[in-house]
N, C-alpha and C positions, 0 to 999 in steps of 0.2 A: 504493500500500500504506500502510495506516495504521500508526502507531507506538504503542507501549504507553502513552505519556504522553497519548494522546488518549482513553483510557478514563478516565472520571471516577474519581478516587481512591477516593471512598467506595464507588462501585459495585464497583470491583475488590476492595476489602477485603471487602465483603459476599459476593461470589461465592466467595471463597477459604475462608471458614470453613464448618465443618460444623454445621448447626443444623436438624435435622428437627423435625417437629411434636411439641410437648411438651418439646423440648430446645433452644429457640430462643436461649438465653442468649448464646452467642458472637456471633451476628448482632445481637441486640438491643444488646449492648455497643457494637458498631461504630456502630450507628444512633444510639444515645443520645449517644455522644461527638461525633458530627457535628451534633447538634441543639442546640448551645450557644446558638444565636441565639433559641431559643424557650423558653417555659415548659413544662417537662416534667411529666407525670403518668403514672400507671400504673394498669392495672386488676388485678383479683385473680389473673388467670392469666398475666400477663406481657406483655400488649400495651402499647405505649408511645404516648403522645400528645404531640405537639409543637405547642403553640398559640401563635398570634401575635394579640394584640388581645383585647378583651373586648366589643366592640360586637356588635349583632345586624345581620344574620343571621350565624350561625356555619356556615361551610362546612367539611366534613370530607372530606379526600382519604385514602382507605383502601387500603393495599396489604399483603397478607399477607407475613410475613417468614420463614415456615417453608418447608422443602423436604421432599420424600419421603426416606425412609430405611429403616433396618431396626432391629430391637431383639433383643438376645440373649435367648433363652428357655431355653437349656440348654447346659451345657458337659459334653461326654462324657469318658470316662476317658482318651482319647487327646489331649484338649485341643482337639478341634474344637468350633467354636461353631455352634449351631443357632439359627435366628432366625425371626421373622415380620415382615411388612412394616409400615412406617409410611407410609400413603398407598398410592396405586395404582402398581403396577409391571408392566411387561412382563418376565417372567422371562428372556426371551432376551437382554435387554440386560445383565443382571447377570452372565451366565456369563463367567468369565475376567477380571473387573474387579479392579483394585486397590481396596481399601477401607481405611477408617480407623475404628477404634473409639475412642470417647471414654471412656477409662478414668479412674479416680479420680486417677491421677497423670499424666495427659496422654494424648496421641494414641498409639494402638497400631496399626501398619500390618498389613495382611493381604491375603488374596486370597479371592475368591469361587470355590469349587471345586465340581466334580462329577465323577462317574466319567468317565474319558477315553473318547472315541468309539471307540477301539480295543477297549475292553472291553464295549461295549454290544452286546446282541443285535440282529440285523438289524431286528426290529420296533420295538425301543426307539429306534433311530436315526431312525425316521420320526416319532416322537412329539414334541410340543412339550414342552420341559423345564418342570417345575414347581418352584416355590420350595422345596417340602418335600423335594425330592431334592438340594438344594444345601446347602453348609456354608461356613463361614468358617474359613480356615486362617491362624493368626497365627504359625506356625512353631515352636510349642512341642512338647514331647514327651509331656506328660501333663496331666491336669486340674489338679494342684497348681501346675504351672508357669503354666498359663493363668490360674488364679485369683489369682495374684500380680500379674497385669496387668489383668484385666477381671472384671466381675461380670455376673450375670444382670440384665437391665434396662438395660445400657449401650447407647447408641445407636450406629448405624453409618451412614456415608455413603460414597459412592464417592469415591475419592481422585484428584483431578485439578485442573488449574489452567486459568484462562481462556487462550484461544488466539485471537489475531487472525488472520483469513484475509483474503481479497481485499476491497479497498475499505474500507467502514466496518462490515464484518460481524465479529461477535464470537461465539465458541463457548465454552460453559461448562456445568457443572452448575448447578443451582439458579437459573437465570434465572427459573423459575417458583417463587417469585415475588419474588426479591430485586429484580427490575426494578420491580415495583409499589411495594415498600417504598422503594426509592430515589426513584422519581418522587414519592411522597407527601411525602418529606422535601424534595427539591430544589425542587419546585413551590411548597411553602410558603415556603421560604427565599427563592426568587426573587421571589415575590409581595411578601413583606415588604420586600425590598431595593429593589424597583422602585416600582410605583404604590401598593403597599400594598393590603390587603384592603378590599373595600367595606364589610364589617362586621368579622368576625374569621375566622381560618382555622386549621385544625388538620390536620397530617399525622399519620396513624396507621399504625404498624407492627403489624399484627394477627397474632396467633399462631393455630396449630391450624386453619388453613383446610383443609389436605389431609385432615384426619380428621373434618371436620364443620362447618366455617365458624364455629367457636366463638368465636374472639377478636374477630371483627367484631361478633358479637352482644353480648358483654359490654362492649366499648369503646363501641359506639353507645349502649348503655344509660347508661354512665357519663358520656359526653360530651354527650349530648342535642343533636346538631347540628340545625340547621334544614333543611339540605340536605346530601347526601352523594354522593360519586362513588367507586365502587370502581375500582381500577386492577389489571388482571391481564393475562395473556397469552392469546392465541388462536392457533389453528392458521393459519400462513401457508399460503396456497392455491397457491403457485407451486412446491411440492415434488411429485415424482412420486407418484401414487396418491391425491392429494387432489382431491376433486371440487368445483369452484366452484358447481355447480348445487345442492349441499347446503349449502354454508357461505357462499356469496357470494365476492366477489373481494377478497382481502386479502393481496397479495404483500408480501414484504419490500421496504421502501423506500416503501410507499404511505401511511405516516403513521398517525395514530391511527385505531382502529376504534371508532366510537361505537355503543353498543348501543341498540337500540330494540325494545321488546317488552312482553309482558303484565305482567311484574313490575317494569318500569322506568317511572319517572315520565315521561310525555309532555312535560311542561314542562321538566324537566331536560334531556331529549334536545334539545329545540329550543334551549335556552340554550347547550348545548355546540356545536351546529351553528352558531348565530349567532356564537359566540366564534371558532370555527375560521375561518369565512368572513371575519369582521372582521379577523382576524390574518393572513389569507392562508395558512393551514395546510391542506395537502392532507389529506383524510380519506376513510374509507369507512364504510359503515353495515352492521352485522350485526343480523339480526332473530332474535328468540327467542319461540316460541309459549308456552313454559312457563317454568320456572326457568332461570337462566343457568349454574348450577354454580359461581358465584363468590360472593364476600362480599356482593355486592349483594343476594342472596336473603335473607341474615340481617338486613342493615341495614334494608331497606325494611319489615320487619315488627317492628322493635324498638319498644318502648314503644307509642305509639298509631299508629305508622307514620311513616316518615321518607321524604320525596321523595328518590329515589335514582337516580343515573345510573351508567353503566358505560362505561369507556374501556379498550380493550385494545390490546396491542402484538403485532403479528404475530410468530410464533415457529415455527421448524422443529424437529422431532424432540423434541416435548414429553415430559417425564418420562424423560429420558435424560441421560447425561453429556456429550452433544454438542448441547445445545440451541443454536440459532443465531438471532441477532437482528441487525438493522441498527441501529447506534447513532444514526443519523439519525432513526429512528422514535422512539427513546427521548427524544431531545432535543425532537422535535416534541410529544410528549405532555407533557413538562415545560412547554413554552411554552404549550400549550393550557390546562393547568390553572392555571398561574400567572396567565394573563390571565382565566380564568374566575373565580378568587377575587377579582380586582379588580372584575369587572363585577357581581357579585351584591351588591346594595345593599338597604337597608331598603325594605320595601314590595313586594318582588318577589312576584309571584303564583305560588304553587306548588300551587294547588288542583287537584283531579282529579275 
């Protein structure tokens, strides 16, 4: 059984804060505080860049720092909060969850409620719950009391803390994609402290991925990297109901999942594979015939086109408060990208 001190401190802090798309400030603050080893810069919508070195080529490692959440759209006369989603939700997951609203004066706890099953008509019990039939209850008696604590437009996240389970497995909300943001930072730091980058290297904590891959687009434009790797999570294929014939074989504990496909640079893919094999890092390959659904899609068409790769971390129960990861996979991805940053030197052929 692992112990809590085996979870990297920065990762633990990132997982605990609430920071959905467009409201990433609390997570960005943690990330920026930990990036003191690098030169920091920011884009206009809140993405953070931690750069080491000035030489060419510049390698960018990009992980998005936002999570899915909710936003208050209405406060009714009884003080109940009505909302819409930030990012993609399975409504079944939200029923009965403890939540936290980020109010002007701090966090406001509450619960996600709906009509009790005892009061539902027989045909209603058979239907899948919809978000529009749910509300947030913060325990107040009326609108005036609620408005003293929260406002329309305040963001909401599920309230939970990281939990270690058997072996090196960790459960938490917001693994998607605080893991990628952590890897971007830690691989840049480790590369700088070890062999150093072959040219220069930048870790990027991109915002607003869950609502449109926006932060990766603006930060790639601002940074102008010569080569980029997006870091995200992918579905672990060892959970019940997941078909390896559709997704490939990427169980927890199998290491980095290196992307290969239509929108990804073939040469960046080969360089990632060469690095993994040279470092003795176990990996698997995931194929994509069209877009990947990750920040790689935005980065590779930024400016006149940026050669882009994708490395993913196997994850169970995506977009839920019980996302599960194997910390050994996270460490393997950090090691892969730290070594990758050192191996990319001037003159590398990235043509396509």
